[in-house]
C-alpha positions in Angstrom: 4.3 13.2 9.3 3.1 9.6 8.8 5.5 7.4 6.9 5.8 3.8 6.0 8.8 2.1 7.4 8.3 -1.5 6.1 5.9 -3.3 3.8 5.1 -6.9 3.0 3.0 -8.1 0.1 0.2 -10.3 1.2 -2.1 -12.5 -0.9 -5.3 -11.1 -2.4 -4.0 -7.6 -3.1 -3.2 -6.7 0.5 -0.2 -4.9 2.0 1.0 -5.2 5.5 2.5 -1.8 6.4 4.6 -0.8 9.4 4.3 3.0 10.1 6.7 5.3 11.9 3.9 5.6 14.6 4.8 2.1 15.8 1.6 0.8 14.3 1.1 -2.0 11.8 -1.9 -2.1 9.5 -3.2 -4.1 6.6 -4.6 -2.3 3.6 -6.8 -4.2 1.1 -6.6 -2.8 -2.4 -9.5 -4.9 -3.8 -11.9 -2.0 -4.1 -9.2 0.3 -5.5 -8.6 -2.1 -8.4 -11.9 -0.9 -9.9 -10.6 2.6 -10.5 -8.9 3.1 -13.9 -5.8 4.8 -12.3 -5.0 1.6 -10.4 -5.7 -0.9 -13.3 -2.0 -1.9 -13.5 -2.3 -3.2 -9.9 -4.6 -6.0 -11.1 -1.5 -7.7 -12.4 -0.2 -9.6 -9.3 3.4 -9.5 -10.5 3.2 -5.7 -10.8 1.3 -5.4 -7.5 4.2 -7.3 -5.9 6.6 -4.6 -6.9 5.3 -2.2 -4.2 8.1 -0.4 -2.5 8.7 2.5 0.0 9.8 5.8 -1.5 10.1 8.9 0.7 7.9 7.2 3.3 5.1 6.5 0.8 4.2 3.4 -1.3 4.9 3.4 -5.0 4.9 0.8 -7.8 6.4 2.9 -10.6 6.7 6.6 -11.6 2.9 6.7 -12.4 1.4 4.5 -9.7 1.4 5.3 -6.0 -1.0 5.6 -3.1 -1.1 8.4 -0.6 0.3 7.2 2.7 -2.3 9.1 4.7 -5.0 7.1 2.9 -3.3 3.8 3.6 -2.9 4.8 7.3 -6.4 6.1 7.8 -8.1 3.2 5.9 -5.8 0.4 6.9 -6.9 -2.1 9.6 -4.8 -2.0 12.7 -3.0 -5.1 13.9 -1.4 -3.7 17.0 
């Protein structure tokens, strides 16, 4: 099962994510911000509250992103 092990908030609505697969990827949320469910993420302070919970990425009890999506759509760095 793919899990996030570490995240870093990057400028311009991006996350640098380390996975338990020993891969690091960057995921750009810019396109996702157009979806109503992610409208809260447009607030950069709120976006900066991203955290790992049970191997996935969450912002609050109502806002999260499937780790599989982040892994599959993220751009590999190594």
